[in-house]
N, C-alpha and C positions, 0 to 999 in steps of 0.2 A: 396303444398296446405296446408293451415292452417285449422284445424278442428274447428268447433264452440266450444265455451267454454262449453255450455250445449249440450251434445250429445242427439240425439233422443232416445226415449224408444220404438218406434214402430219398430217391427222386420224388416218390409219391408224397412222402411226409413233408419235404421242403416245398413242394408245390401247394399242398394244403395250407401250410403255414404262410406262404406267400399270398395266397388268395385271401386268407383270413386277415392278414396285415393290410393288404391293398384295399380291402373294404372297410377297414377301421380308420377312415379318413380323419376323424376328429383327433386322433392321437398320432398323426403322421409325423415322422421325423426323417429328414433326408439321409442322415448318417445310417440310421437303422435300415432304411430302404436300400441304400447302397450295399450294406452288409448282406442282406438277404438276396439281392440281385447277384452279387458275387458268388454266394453259396449256390444259387440255382445254376449259374454258369459252370461252376466247379463240378456239380453232379452230372452235368452234360459233358464233362471232359474238356471244358474250355477255360483257359486262363485269361481273365478279362484284361490283363496287362500285356498279353502277347497274342492277341486275336489276329487271325488272318482276315483278308477281305471277305473270303467265302464265309467265315464264321460270323463276321459282322453282318453281312447281308442275310445270312440264315437267321440270326437273332432278330433282325428287323422284320423279316418275313413272318417269323413265329409271332412276334409282337402284333403285327397287323392282323394276322389270322385270329389271334385271341381277342383283339379289340372288336373285330367284325362279329365274332361269335357272341360277344357280350351285347353288341348293338342289336343283333337279330333277336336275342332274348329280351332286350328292353322293348323292342317293337312289339313282340308277342304280349308283353305285359302292359303296353300303353293304355292309359285309361280312356282315351277318346280319339276321334279321328284327327284332331289337330295334333295331338302328341304323336300319332302314327306318322303323319305327314312330316313333322319335324325330325323324327328318328329316320325316316326314309331319306330325307335330305342329308343327314349326317352320314348314313350308310353310303349314299351316292358319292359323297366327298371322300370317305375312307376308301372306297373301292378305286376311286381315281388316284388317290395317293398310293395305294398298293400297286397300281399299274405303273406309276412313275418310278416306284422303287424297283419293280421288275425290269423296266427299261434301263435304269441305272445299273442294275446288276449285269444285264446283258452287255451294256456298253463298256462296263469295267472288266468284262471277261470272266465274270463269276461262273462257276460250273453250273451246268444245267440242272443238277439235282437240287440246287438251292432254290430254284423256281418252284419246285413241288412243295405245296404246303404240308406241314407235318400234322396239322389238325385240319380236318375237312370242314370247310366253311361253305362248300357248295350247298345250294339250297334252292328248292323249287317250292315256293309257298303260295298261298292263296292270292297274294298280290300280283302274281304273274312273274315275279322275279325269278330268273333262272341263272344262277351264278355258277353253273357246272363247268364253265370254261376256266375256272380258277387255276 
């Protein structure tokens, strides 16, 4: 997928375009991906070349939350018990990584508001997982 020369400045439109591009793996291009990532940061009011530690940690947290939401969706769509087990293991590792990131943020003195996820990934599903302490 080739991105338009002029990327949108509307946050919802840039996010839609990002999701569309990120899922078009067969046409993935690092330079185009970097361009859309920079555009996403810009609509959030972040200059990727002048990011503060809080902004970097916030972006990492947002990325982890997005990844976990996608993993939960993949688990819901898993075709069999083995696939569910594999996705559960990946979710467990991702949650552990998110906790390491949160510890690093606290250790680095990042502001407390960075710890709060911007997307809710708390979930209480039929598997008994309760991630409400996110």
